[in-house]
N, C-alpha and C positions, 0 to 999 in steps of 0.2 A: 344305129345312131352314132354320128360322128362325135369325137371328143373335141371340146372347144380348145383352141390353141391358147387362150388366155385362162390360166388356172389360179391366179392369185385371188385371195379373198376380196370381195367387193363391199364397200360400205353400204349399210342397209338403212340409211336415213329415210328411205321412202316406204318403210313398213306401214305407217298409218295410211298411206295411199292405197296399198294393197287391201287393207281391211275395209276401207271405204268403198272401193270398187267391188269387192266381194259382196258386201251388203246390198249394193245396188243391183247386183246380179242374182240376188235371192239365196245366198248361202253364207254360212259362218266359216271364216277362213282359219279360225284357231285350230281345229283338228288337223288341217292341212299343214300348218306350221309345226305342230307337235309331231306329226307323222314323219316329217323330214328333218327333224332335229334343229329347228330354227328358234333361237332364243327371242322371246318377245318382251324383254325387259325395257319398257319405254323410259324408265328413269335414266338409264345409261345408253339411250339410243345412239348418242353421238359416237360411241365406240363399237356399236354393233356391226358385225360383218357376216357375210353369207358367201358360200362358194358358188361359182358359176353353175356347177352341177346341181346344187340344191335349188338355185333360182330357176333353172330349167324344169326341174321336177315339180316345183310348186306351180309354175306357170301352166304346165300341162294339166295338173290336177285342177287348177282353177278353170281352165277352159272346159274340162269335162263336167264340172259341177254347175257352170253358169246356165241360167234359165232365160231363154228368149233374148239373150245378149251375147255378143262375142267379147269375152273378158278382156283381151288386149286393147280393144278400142275403148272400152269403159275405163280401164286403168289409165290410158293416155288422156282421155277426156276429163277425168276427175283429178288428174295429177295437179298438185299445188306445192309450193315450196313451204310447207307447214313448219318444218324444223329448220328452214333456212330462209327466214323472212327477209333478210337483207338482199338476197338474190331476187326474191319476188318484188321487193321495192325497186331495185335497180331496173328490173324488166319493165314494170308498169310506169316508171317515170322516165323512160328513154325518150329521146327526141325523134328517132327514126328506127326502122327495122335494122338498118345497118349497125346502129349503135348497140342493139340487143345481142348481136352475135358474140359479144364477150361472154355471155352466159354459158355458151357451149364449152368454153375453156374451163369454166368453174365446174360445170356438170361433170366434165371428164375427171377433174381432180378430186371432187368431193363425193360424187355419186357412182360413176361407172368408168374406171380407167380404160376399159376396152372400147368405149364408145367414142366415135370421132365424127363430128358433124362440121362440114366446112362449106364455104361459099365459093362458087365459080361463076363469073360473069361471062356469058357467051353471047356476044352480040346484044340483042335486045332482051335476052332472057337471063334470069338469075336461076342458078341451080344450087339448091341446098342439098348437098350430097351427104349420105349416111354411109359410113364404113365402120367395120369392126377391126380392131387392132390385129396386126399380123395376119391379115386375110382370114380372120376367123369365120367359119361357116357354122351357123347354129342349126340344129336338127329340125327346127320348125321356124316359120317366119314371125313368131309371136312378138319377139322383142323389136323387130323392125316395125311391126304394126303399131305397137305401143308408142314407140318413139315418134313416128310420123303423126299418129293421132294427137299426141301432146303438142308437137310443133304446130299442127293445123289448128288446134284449139287456141293456143296463144296468139297465133297469127290473126285469127278471127277476132279475138278479144281486143288486140291492140289496134287493128285497122278498122274494125266496125264494118260499115257498109262497103268500104273500099277493099275488103278482103276478097278479091277475085283471083283465085289461083288457077293455073293452066292445066297441069296434069301431074300424076304421080307415077314415077317409073320404079319398078321393082324387079329384082333379079330372080326371085323365085317364080315357079310356074303358078298359074291360077289355081287356087285351092278350091275344094268343093263348095266353100261358103263365099266364093268370089262376089256374089251379089251384095254381101255385107259391105264391101268396099264402096260400091256405088252409092248405097244408102247413107253411109257415114260421111264420105268425103264430098259426094255430089260433083265430082270432076272426072275427067278422063283418067282411066287406070290402064297402064301398060305393064303386063307381066312379061317375064323372061327377058328383061333388058340388061345390058352390060353394066349399068350403074344404077344405084338406088338414089332417087332424088325427088324432091318436091320442086316443080318448075313453075315459075311465075314471071310476070313482066318485071324487068330490071328496074323500072322507074319506081316500083313499090318500095324498094330499099330506102329511098330518100324522101318518101312522103312524110310530112310533119305529123307526128302523133299527138292526139288530143291530151294524153296524160303526161306530156312532157313537164318535168319539174326539176330543173337543173340542180338546185341546191340539195334537194333530197337525193337526187341521183348520185351526186358526188359523195355525199355522206354514206350512202349504201355501198358504193364501190370501195370506199376506205375501209368500212367494216369487213367486207368480204376479203379484201386483201390481208387484213390483220388475221382473219381466220385461217387463210391459206398459209401464212407464215408459221402458224402453230401446228401444221400437219407433221406427222412423223416423217423423218427424212429417209429416202431410199438408201439402201446399203450400196457401198461402192461397187461398181461393175454391174449394177442392175438398173432397172427402170429406164429413166430417160437416156442414159448413156447407151444402153443396148438399142433403144428405139432409134436413136440418131444413127448408129452404125447400120441398122437394118434399112433405114431410109436412104442412106448414102448408097447402099448396095442395090436397092431397088430403083433409085433415081440418080444415076451418076451425074446428071447435069447440075445437081446441087453442090457438087464438089468444088465448083468454081464460084459459088455465090455466097452471100453473107448470111448471118444468123437470122435475119428477117425472113428470108425465103424458107429456111429450115423450120422456123417457128410457124410459118403459114402452113407448111406441109404437115406439121404435127397438130395443127389447130390450136396453137398456143400463142399468147401474146409474147413478143420478143423479150420483154422484161421478165415475164414469168419463166421462160426458158433460161434466160441468163441467170436468174436467181437460183433456179433448181440446180444448174451446173455449179454455181459457186458453192452451194450447200454441200455438194459432193467433192469440192476441191478440184473441179475439172474446168478447163477452158475450152471454149468452142473452137478456137483456132488450132489448138493442139489435136483435138479430135478430128478436125477436118484434115489436117496435115497427115495424120496417121492413116486416115481412110484414103487420101490421095496416093500415099506411098504404096499401100497394098493394091489399089486398083492399077496404078502404074506398073507395078511388078507383074501383075497378072497379064496385062496387055503386052508388056515387053516380052514375056516368056511365050505368050501365044503366037507372037510374030506376025500377026495379021495387019497390024496398024503401024504406020511409020511413026517415028519419034515426034515429028511435027504434028501428026494427027492426034497422038496421045496428049501432047501439050495443049492442043486446042480443046480436046474433050474435057481435060481437067481444069480448064478455065484460066490458064496462064496467059499473061498479057502479051508476051513476046517470045520468040524462039529461044532466047538465052535463059529465060527465067526457069523453065522446067529443068534443063540439064543441071543448073546450079542447085536447085532445090533437091533433085533426086540424088546428086552427089553428096549433098549434106546428109540426106536420110540414110543412104546405103553405103557410103564410103567409096563408091565407084560411079562412073558415068553411066547414063542409060545405055549407050552403045556397048560398053564393056559388060554391063549386066546382061544384056541380050545375048552376048556371045557365050556366057557361062553355060555349061551343060545343066540341063534340068535334073533335079533330084527325082528319083523314081520312088 
């Protein structure tokens, strides 16, 4: 069993949903929680946390105990924002599916920091992509199944008869219970794919929803934002700062683009990213400049790219801007830096 790359405690506001899904599947989950050391104090549920390892163990135990149902699908189907009613209100009063995508930012901050759901529009198709932070690979596809089951359930609820989805793409191989997918989703399932996504017609993103209620929608958004500002702040050098650095390393094209593109890559609203950096006393421009310098130094020492090519890759607007910036960072010009002997 591979160890998850994300090891920080996860908020466990969804505990009541696990209880409800277990009852639907014909077993009592309390002994499972007790066996794996999970506190079930509902009075202080807003502060409850669980480790990724515990969550995986409990999920495996629930799958083994479920009768006549696949537990991850039931958990996704029965999921509701019971302890986060403002998010539920925001979702059900949205004007379009596109507007509901803000919820994924909040789910990441309030429920599971390792979870990343983002939208890509590819021609006439919309791809709702599911990723786990830092390339995390879970030992079983259960959390992928639960997440897509929940997304599918809310999509059907919001769109009603217009909820016609195209296909579901999954990275894992077809499991022994693959027939359960067809029964639950009722759409084409493709296993062993390079990306995980629910794919549907792009036009569905902007179809007017029957539950639209702008006044309630704005009130719910305001209350959620107030809740977010009360979250514990990350320690300096951790959390979002590290994540930005890792994203720059994986996607160098972002080095020459603004905070809006980085926020999109992290599945956050730009204002949310800006606020979290301010809370840490960090500025996006400084983080970007630092990452540009390190990447420029690597490329200069490697010697494979011309200075003009490096300037272009880093997003500088003209040939003179990069040498000036690099000289400011390193104290010497790019050409002089390239001539220096490499440290062994």
